[in-house]
C-alpha positions, 0 to 999 in steps of 0.5 A: 813642302808638304805639296811637294812632298805630294806631287812626288809620291804622285808621280811616283805611284804613276811611274809604278802604275806605269811599270807593272803595265809595262811588265805586264806586255813584256816590258825590259828597261825604262828611263823616262824625264818628264813631270819633273822628274829628271834625273831619276831612272826607274828600273824595271825587273825585265820579264822573262815569259815562260816558254810554251811547253813542248810535245813529247813525241809518243812513244813508237809502238814495238812492233806487234807479231804479224797476223795473217791477212788484213784486219780490215772487211771488204764486200764480201762475196756471195760465196764467201767462206762457204765449204765446199761442200755439193751444192752452191748457188750463182747469184745474177743481178735478183736471179739466184742459181743452184747448181746441184751434182746428179752424183755423189763420191762414188756412185749415183749419175752423172751430170749437173742440174741447173736450178733456177730458186729465185728471181724478182718475184719470189723463191721458185718461179723461175723455169724447170731446172736443166741438166748439163751432161758430163761424161764422168760423176759430179760430186761437187759445184761452186760458183763465182756470181762475178764472172758468172763461171760455175766449177765443179768437179767430178770423182776422178780429175774431171773439173768441168767450167760451166757458164749458164747450163753449158759447159765450156771446158774440162781441165784435169787436175793434178790428182794422182789417187784417191782419198778415203772418207766416212762418205766414200772416195773421190779423186777429186773430192770438192771444189771451192770459188775464191772469187777475189783472186779468180781460183778456184781450191779441189781438194785432191787425193795424192800418192806423194804429200798426201794422203790428200791436198789442195789444188788452185785453179786459175780461172783466168783466159787459159783456165790452168792447175797451179801446183798441188799443196800437199797436205799432209794429212786428209783434207776436210770433207769440205773445205772452205776459204777464207778471203779477208785473212787468205785462209784456206781452212779443212778441219778433217776426220783425224781430229786434225783442223788444217789451216793453209796461209796463202796470205803469200801467195796461192804458190806459197801456200803453209800448212799448219795443223791442230790437233785438236783435243779428242780428236773430233772427227770433223766433217766440215769446214765453217766460217762467219767470215764477218768476225773470223769465227771458225767452225767445224762439224763433228760427226755423229755428235751435236757437237761444233769446235768454235774457234777466233781466228783473229786470236789465233796463233801461227806458229812458222817453227812446228808449223802448228795453230792454237787458238785458248780460246776455241771450244766445243760446245754441245747443243743436245739437240742436234743428236738428232740431226741424221749422223750428227753435225754433218754439213754447215754453211754460213750465209755469207755477211752473216751470222746466221748458218745452218747445219745438216745432217748426212744420208737422210733425214729431215730433221735439221738445225740453224745456228746464231753465231756473236757480232762480234770476236777477238775478246772473249771466248766464242759461242753460239748465241741461239739455234734451234732445230727444225724439222723439214715437212714432207715434199710436195710429192707427197714423200720425206724430205731426205739430206743427201750423201756427201760431200753435204748437200747444203750452202747458204745465200743472201736473198738478192730481193729479201736480203734474207739469210737462207739454206738450200737442202736438197733430198735425195731419191731413188738412185741418190738423185737429187728432187727439191731443194728446200730453201729455208729463212734462217733468221725466221726459222730462229723468230718461229715459235718454239718450245725451248730450241726445237721449232714447234710444228707445222711451221709457219708458211713461207718459211721453208719452200720447196724448188724441183730440182730434176 
């Protein structure tokens, strides 16, 4: 009897273990007649597999306000975001050539000096300058290194298109009046090329919708001007184009930092105004294209206006823009510049810029901008004042006139951020260009924010301009 009981228990445990195995495998129901267990039915509970959790789709984000221009940063052209100052630089392979007007607003001589400033063997190693004759006084040039063309404008409506040292074509702008600035008056007041569009922007005087305006010149097969864009105000002495965000920056002497949105096309431009507190007397626009940090020089002060275009808000109802992160930053050392901060240029693709005076003087400045944007209040990270030594002819360097004889570029040979400043002599004619190593000056021996003299060799190189 006991043997039968033990045998029954062994059978029972054997089936229990089997049941557990089957359960673990998701078994359902079993009936076995082996091992003398006839007529015994074992019910095994059905194991219900726990379903895998279904992933909850991410909520669809609410659409954010449309920003002006793309957020991606394409490769910058050699002239990107430079202002419409007097002087330009054309990059061709390992060569850099400057186009230097013989004139200025309302005065001086006709003609344009084509000055080789750099070759593969170094700065100042090129041939002598070539004078291009023009029928009228030229005040501003801008170059398109992608096509090899340079556009220069005269004080009247003449717009000259050059290749090398050849004047190929003259086109008349749509200026109908003169604009008046602290540095003179002009019908065509400045030019800046946007190589991404192969168009040149000319600031002009307008009788209707003025006193200032903007007009794009299409540099295609048959160059032609598009309809003028009335500014409803005076333009900047030096406007600039941001080819990434598709904006024209134009801070004027009445304290209005005007921005023109051309993201919808140059023939569908939208004008936005920003009446900055205390009406600073803006002289020139500037910008670091890589970050969208916009600048404005403020004449007769040591100050710079700084705004972050990535934080700017544009109101299409009031046609105004604002940036709560903007500020006016004061640089005591820049108060020594002739007429204060007037000209400015940031070497494209870098965070280094030059700040100059005007109408004489040999004291100028270098700035280093922040490498990021999008949060906080932008500010200049470092700066120095420096004194340009005497020229090779033993005369003092004398900064040129309006519309500001300064520009900047990146060396095609060394990759250095360089500024080009024009010294003028008798009759306001250019005499020498000073090619300045911007980062080199920031690293030079200094006392506070003033570079010690004599300036180390190689940081400033003079090139004969005429």
